[in-house]
C-alpha positions as CSV (number, residue, x, y, z in Angstrom):
1,M,0.0,0.0,0.1
2,K,1.5,3.3,-1.1
3,I,0.0,6.8,-0.9
4,Y,0.6,9.6,-3.2
5,E,-0.5,13.3,-3.3
6,V,-2.1,14.1,-6.7
7,G,-3.9,16.5,-8.8
8,G,-4.6,20.2,-8.4
9,A,-2.7,20.6,-5.2
10,I,0.6,19.6,-7.0
11,R,-0.2,21.8,-9.9
12,D,-0.9,24.8,-7.7
13,S,2.2,24.2,-5.6
14,L,4.4,24.2,-8.7
15,L,2.9,27.6,-9.6
16,G,3.7,29.0,-6.2
17,K,0.1,28.9,-4.9
18,I,-0.9,27.5,-1.5
19,P,-3.3,24.6,-2.3
20,K,-6.7,24.9,-0.6
21,D,-7.4,21.2,-0.7
22,K,-5.3,18.1,-1.1
23,D,-6.3,14.8,-2.9
24,W,-4.6,11.5,-2.5
25,V,-4.4,8.3,-4.4
26,V,-3.8,4.9,-2.8
27,V,-2.0,2.2,-4.8
28,G,-2.1,-1.5,-3.8
29,S,-5.0,-1.4,-1.3
30,S,-8.7,-2.4,-1.1
31,P,-11.9,-0.9,0.2
32,E,-11.8,-3.5,3.1
33,E,-8.2,-2.5,4.1
34,M,-9.0,1.3,4.0
35,V,-12.0,0.8,6.2
36,N,-9.9,-1.4,8.6
37,K,-7.5,1.6,8.9
38,G,-10.2,3.9,10.0
39,F,-11.0,5.6,6.6
40,K,-14.6,6.5,6.1
41,P,-16.0,5.5,2.6
42,I,-17.9,8.3,0.7
43,G,-17.5,7.3,-2.9
44,K,-20.7,6.2,-5.0
45,D,-19.1,5.2,-8.3
46,F,-15.7,4.2,-7.0
47,P,-13.9,3.9,-3.6
48,V,-13.2,7.3,-2.1
49,F,-12.5,7.7,1.5
50,L,-12.1,10.4,4.2
51,H,-9.0,10.4,6.3
52,P,-10.0,9.7,9.9
53,E,-8.0,12.7,11.2
54,T,-7.5,15.2,8.3
55,N,-10.8,14.6,6.5
56,E,-8.9,14.8,3.1
57,E,-10.0,12.6,0.4
58,Y,-8.1,9.4,-0.5
59,A,-9.2,7.4,-3.6
60,L,-8.0,3.9,-4.6
61,A,-6.0,3.9,-7.9
62,R,-8.4,3.1,-10.7
63,T,-8.8,2.7,-14.4
64,E,-12.0,3.6,-16.3
65,R,-13.7,2.4,-19.5
66,K,-16.4,4.2,-21.4
67,T,-19.7,2.3,-21.3
68,G,-22.5,4.9,-21.8
69,H,-23.2,8.6,-22.3
70,G,-22.3,11.4,-20.1
71,Y,-20.3,12.0,-17.0
72,H,-21.5,8.8,-15.4
73,G,-21.1,6.6,-18.4
74,F,-18.0,4.8,-17.1
75,H,-17.0,1.5,-15.7
76,F,-14.3,1.7,-13.0
77,Y,-11.8,-0.9,-11.9
78,F,-9.8,-0.5,-8.7
79,G,-8.0,-3.8,-8.1
80,K,-4.8,-3.8,-6.1
81,E,-2.7,-4.3,-9.2
82,V,-3.7,-0.8,-10.8
83,T,-0.5,1.2,-10.9
84,L,0.0,4.9,-10.2
85,E,0.7,5.6,-13.9
86,E,-2.5,3.9,-14.9
87,D,-4.4,6.0,-12.5
88,L,-2.7,9.2,-13.7
89,S,-3.4,8.3,-17.3
90,R,-7.2,8.6,-16.9
91,R,-7.0,12.2,-15.6
92,D,-8.1,15.1,-17.7
93,L,-5.0,17.5,-18.2
94,T,-1.3,16.8,-17.9
95,I,-0.9,19.6,-15.4
96,N,-3.4,17.7,-13.1
97,A,-1.7,14.3,-13.7
98,I,1.3,14.8,-11.5
99,A,1.8,12.8,-8.2
100,K,4.2,13.3,-5.3
101,D,5.5,10.4,-3.1
102,A,6.1,10.4,0.7
103,K,9.6,11.6,0.1
104,G,8.5,14.6,-1.8
105,D,9.7,13.3,-5.2
106,L,7.4,14.0,-8.2
107,I,6.1,11.4,-10.6
108,D,5.2,13.1,-13.9
109,P,4.8,10.5,-16.7
110,F,2.9,12.9,-19.0
111,N,5.3,15.9,-18.8
112,G,2.9,18.1,-16.8
113,Q,5.7,20.2,-15.4
114,E,6.7,21.0,-19.0
115,D,3.2,22.2,-19.8
116,I,3.1,24.2,-16.6
117,K,6.3,25.9,-17.7
118,N,4.9,26.6,-21.2
119,K,1.5,27.5,-19.8
120,V,-0.5,25.1,-21.8
121,F,-3.7,23.1,-21.1
122,K,-3.0,19.8,-22.7
123,H,-5.0,16.5,-22.5
124,V,-3.5,13.4,-21.0
125,S,-4.9,11.1,-23.6
126,P,-7.6,10.9,-26.4
127,A,-9.9,9.6,-23.7
128,F,-10.3,13.2,-22.7
129,S,-13.1,13.5,-25.2
130,E,-15.1,10.7,-23.6
131,D,-16.1,12.8,-20.6
132,P,-18.1,15.9,-21.5
133,L,-17.6,17.4,-18.1
134,R,-13.9,17.8,-18.7
135,A,-14.8,20.4,-21.4
136,I,-16.8,22.5,-18.9
137,R,-14.2,22.1,-16.2
138,L,-11.4,23.2,-18.6
139,A,-13.5,26.4,-19.2
140,R,-13.5,26.9,-15.4
141,F,-9.9,26.3,-15.0
142,H,-9.3,29.3,-17.2
143,T,-10.8,31.6,-14.6
144,Y,-8.1,30.8,-11.9
145,E,-5.8,33.8,-11.5
146,H,-2.7,31.6,-11.7
147,L,-4.0,29.8,-14.9
148,I,-5.5,32.8,-16.7
149,D,-2.7,33.1,-19.3
150,F,-2.6,29.4,-20.1
151,A,-3.5,28.5,-23.7
152,I,-5.4,25.5,-24.8
153,D,-3.3,23.1,-26.8
154,G,-4.4,22.6,-30.5
155,E,-5.1,19.0,-30.2
156,T,-7.0,19.5,-26.9
157,A,-9.1,22.2,-28.7
158,D,-9.8,19.5,-31.4
159,L,-11.0,17.2,-28.7
160,L,-13.3,19.9,-27.3
161,R,-14.8,20.2,-30.7
162,K,-15.2,16.5,-30.8
163,I,-17.2,16.6,-27.6
164,V,-19.5,19.1,-28.9
165,A,-20.0,17.3,-32.2
166,S,-20.9,14.1,-30.2
167,G,-23.7,16.0,-28.5
168,E,-22.7,14.7,-25.1
169,I,-22.8,18.1,-23.5
170,A,-26.5,17.8,-23.5
171,S,-26.1,14.5,-21.4
172,L,-24.6,16.5,-18.5
173,S,-27.2,17.3,-15.7
174,A,-28.3,20.9,-15.4
175,N,-27.2,20.7,-11.8
176,R,-23.7,19.9,-12.8
177,I,-23.6,22.7,-15.3
178,W,-25.0,25.3,-12.7
179,A,-22.4,24.0,-10.1
180,E,-19.5,24.7,-12.5
181,T,-21.1,28.0,-13.6
182,Q,-21.6,29.2,-10.0
183,R,-17.9,28.3,-9.1
184,S,-16.9,30.3,-12.1
185,L,-19.0,33.3,-11.0
186,G,-17.1,33.3,-7.8
187,S,-13.6,33.2,-9.4
188,S,-11.3,36.0,-10.2
189,N,-12.2,36.1,-13.9
190,P,-15.8,34.9,-14.5
191,N,-15.7,36.4,-18.0
192,I,-13.3,33.8,-19.3
193,Y,-15.5,30.9,-18.4
194,F,-18.3,32.1,-20.5
195,E,-16.0,33.2,-23.3
196,V,-14.5,29.7,-23.6
197,L,-18.0,28.2,-23.5
198,L,-19.0,30.5,-26.4
199,R,-15.7,29.9,-28.3
200,F,-16.3,26.2,-28.5
201,N,-20.1,26.1,-28.5
202,L,-20.0,24.5,-25.0
203,H,-22.9,26.7,-24.0
204,I,-25.4,24.6,-25.9
205,P,-27.9,23.4,-24.8
206,H,-27.8,24.5,-21.1
207,L,-26.8,28.2,-21.8
208,E,-27.9,28.3,-25.5
209,N,-29.1,31.9,-25.3
210,L,-25.7,33.1,-24.2
211,K,-24.3,35.7,-26.6
212,N,-22.3,38.2,-24.4
213,F,-19.9,36.9,-21.9
214,S,-19.2,40.2,-20.0
215,C,-19.9,40.0,-16.3
216,N,-16.9,41.3,-14.3
217,S,-18.0,44.8,-13.3
218,S,-18.4,43.6,-9.7
219,K,-16.8,41.2,-7.3
220,D,-20.2,40.1,-5.9
221,I,-21.3,36.7,-7.4
222,H,-25.0,37.6,-7.5
223,V,-24.3,41.0,-9.3
224,R,-22.1,39.1,-11.7
225,W,-25.0,36.9,-12.6
226,C,-27.2,39.9,-12.9
227,E,-24.8,41.6,-15.2
228,L,-24.6,38.5,-17.3
229,Q,-28.4,38.2,-17.5
230,A,-28.6,41.9,-18.4
231,N,-26.1,41.6,-21.2
232,N,-28.1,38.6,-22.6
233,D,-31.7,40.1,-22.3
234,F,-32.4,38.1,-19.2
235,V,-33.0,34.8,-21.1
236,I,-30.0,32.5,-20.3
237,N,-31.2,30.6,-17.2
238,G,-34.2,28.7,-18.6
239,K,-32.6,25.3,-18.4
240,L,-30.6,25.7,-15.3
241,P,-31.5,25.1,-11.7
242,V,-30.7,28.7,-10.7
243,P,-31.2,29.3,-6.9
244,N,-33.9,31.7,-5.8
245,D,-31.4,34.2,-4.6
246,F,-29.9,34.5,-7.9
247,I,-33.2,34.6,-9.6
248,N,-34.4,37.5,-7.3
249,A,-31.3,39.4,-7.9
250,A,-31.7,39.3,-11.6
251,E,-35.4,40.1,-11.5
252,T,-34.5,43.1,-9.2
253,L,-32.0,44.4,-11.7
254,K,-34.5,44.0,-14.5
255,K,-37.1,46.1,-12.6
256,L,-34.5,48.7,-11.8
257,L,-33.6,49.0,-15.4
258,S,-37.2,50.0,-16.2
259,I,-36.8,53.1,-13.9
260,K,-36.6,56.4,-15.7
261,I,-36.0,59.8,-14.3
262,N,-39.2,61.7,-15.2
263,S,-42.3,63.1,-13.5
264,V,-44.6,60.9,-11.3
265,D,-46.5,58.3,-13.4
266,E,-48.3,55.1,-12.8
267,E,-45.7,53.0,-14.5
268,L,-43.0,54.2,-12.1
269,I,-45.4,53.6,-9.2
270,D,-45.8,50.1,-10.4
271,V,-42.1,49.5,-10.4
272,L,-41.8,50.8,-6.8
273,N,-44.7,48.5,-5.8
274,N,-42.8,45.5,-7.2
275,V,-39.3,46.2,-6.1
276,A,-38.8,45.2,-2.4
277,F,-36.4,48.2,-1.8
278,E,-35.9,47.7,1.9
279,R,-35.5,43.9,1.8
280,N,-33.1,44.1,-1.1
281,E,-31.3,47.2,0.1
282,E,-27.9,45.7,0.3
283,L,-28.3,44.1,-3.2
284,I,-29.6,47.3,-4.8
285,R,-26.7,49.4,-3.5
286,K,-24.4,46.9,-5.3
287,L,-26.5,46.7,-8.5
288,V,-26.6,50.5,-9.0
289,L,-22.8,50.4,-9.4
290,L,-23.3,48.5,-12.8
291,P,-22.7,50.5,-16.0
292,H,-26.3,49.6,-16.9
293,L,-27.6,51.9,-14.2
294,E,-25.1,54.8,-14.6
295,N,-27.7,57.3,-15.7
296,T,-30.3,56.4,-13.0
297,N,-28.2,55.2,-10.0
298,K,-28.4,58.4,-8.0
299,F,-32.2,58.6,-8.5
300,I,-32.6,54.9,-7.5
301,L,-30.6,55.5,-4.3
302,K,-32.7,58.5,-3.5
303,L,-35.8,56.4,-4.0
304,L,-34.3,53.8,-1.7
305,D,-33.5,56.3,1.1
306,N,-36.9,58.0,0.8
307,I,-38.8,54.7,0.9
308,K,-36.9,53.8,4.1
309,E,-37.9,57.1,5.6
310,T,-41.6,56.7,4.7
311,D,-44.0,55.4,7.2
312,F,-46.2,52.9,5.4
313,S,-47.6,51.6,8.8
314,S,-50.4,54.0,8.5
315,L,-51.8,51.8,5.7
316,A,-52.8,49.3,8.4
317,E,-55.5,51.7,9.5
318,V,-57.0,52.3,6.0
319,A,-59.9,50.4,4.6
320,N,-59.0,47.6,2.2
321,E,-60.7,49.3,-0.8
322,Q,-58.6,52.4,-0.1
323,I,-55.2,50.9,0.5
324,K,-54.1,51.0,-3.2
325,E,-55.1,54.7,-3.4
326,E,-53.3,55.7,-0.2
327,K,-50.2,53.7,-1.0
328,F,-50.2,55.5,-4.4
329,K,-50.1,58.9,-2.6
330,L,-47.3,57.8,-0.4
331,L,-45.2,56.6,-3.3
332,E,-46.0,59.8,-5.2
333,E,-44.4,61.8,-2.3
334,V,-41.4,59.4,-2.4
335,I,-40.9,60.1,-6.1
336,K,-41.3,63.9,-5.7
337,K,-38.7,63.9,-2.9
338,S,-36.3,61.9,-5.1
339,L,-36.5,63.9,-8.3
């Protein structure tokens, strides 16, 4: 039984970054032996275990064979005779297929260190094209600050096109696509994720209405999603399980965009009725910094402040049939103060 550190942690260390998480591969062991040593099994498709003390993930060395469509269409074999090099050969990119032994020596059978030096994303083997998720993850790798200037190898780009031509992107679950998308929105360079998706047509079908990849005016993940939506006419999330807080943020921006600086009218009153200014105050103060609201941001902030200062509790004492009329009057005053 031998244990090696593998994957992104090795890559990041070689690039001078402190790894956030470490992954380990175990060669020459079995599920039974891992459990007997106190490791907690968590893997569904293949044996992955949590270390009893560090809680880091340890996976048995394995090989894989394509048996069906999509991310889960593989058969895994994890017998004791599977070697470290066989395990590394099934990984996506050469820069992620480097291992380190207990002495600190690197095992790099696919020249990942050279590709790190040359700043290249290169596939380990043609099997890269068998897993459509690898294409989406490659787009996300591009958003990392320390990988931003890496280029995609020509042959790897051809494999991305092969994945698209196979139609297997459609076999990925919408949940998985959103998970990668949300992680990218929280990265240093979210624009690049969507740009790569567009460049290789990886956005179809889950983000098929995506046309404009710009979304980096803010560091806030919800505002970034709002900006992306605004730049794509608010039509890009129909097939994704977007959480309610992201949906609310985008809907709030859409309503704010309808606000025009003019005299009091019913249309503006309707907007004020439909935007939960006080509940969304923190969000709105971030949204108004977007270039889309450059001409109305001061007006919107005045509306926000004046709504907060207005006492709407008096409506509780008004007859039901008069509430709409009285609220209209209060909002009229809010608008007049804000102009």
